[in-house]
C-alpha angles and dihedrals in degrees: 000000000000116000099205090102116162127198095200135085116247117240104271095039107285110158126245121250141102084341121352120260120253117276123235130236123224151169116225140173101225118062125219141083115345096248099047103127097223088049093051088050090054094059113124097174122032123178106193131225128231131247118262125252127247137183146070101302094185087055095052096240103110129137108207091202131242123304123246112268142224110215090347126022123233122253124231116285093250092051097243094120137046130219123238117257137200092277106026149022119252113286125261143116123285114316093006094069121094120241143196103305095344134090122226125253147147114242093185124086119235104199131050093234091069103224098101132100146122130267105257130227124252123246120247144124081312116007125236121248122256116242111274096219127066103224125074103330127125129217125251128252124249130239132259135223140200119182108240094017116133111258098019118120118211124216120245119250091247092053118142131166089248094050110027109196130175141204114288092185122125086256104039094183092074117097116243088249088071087238109138143169128216136198090028131166123202119197116186124214093260094065140072108270143164110265130218090250091061094261134108128239147137104284126335112278093198142053115329114260140188116206122190114193126200111239096190144346112232114187122205142160095218122030134171109211115202101208095199097063132062124185108190139131112249134199116189119199112203121213114258116203120214133181119200 
């Protein structure tokens, strides 16, 4: 297996493992360190990261890991990891389970030869799980979130990891801050998408990015701005994870 094992989480919440899972990108209300819990709760856009790959590439038994998801992340190709959803991280035991904002992963080596490790989960709204076997199994991708996007489920203001509560509003997709986006498009890492370099491809094989494009410029001498509503076209680019 690959020996580029890392015991650290990637920035954006990718889990540690044989290689760390892809980190997510987000827009949030509260500043601070990525994993500050109040900061994670204040995210109004989250573009997920993919799970990391694992295996013996030269032997042809390589699992590239699950792609970053839209509403739900993709599991590893061999089925030993599960993507994050709108209400939970990918399932697993202990450190292998995805969490709110964080992908699952095992930072401890299991064998003395130092080349073992699990494919780690990608970060996201909820992180994907790490693979629960050591040999040749990739991690899962995280889920994404846009406040106001159909199918998304916002957390409640009193949400904690011990008591995960979600919006009971008539539109449960809107973040508890009231900030929402409309006319949105969410493209997961498994599908054809516009890339930050101006090209198109299946997933983005580089750093995660969020691009906001201006639809029109409306000049006026007197305007009223309602700060709780945004109407804007969004393209969300999900982190693709490659191992060479």
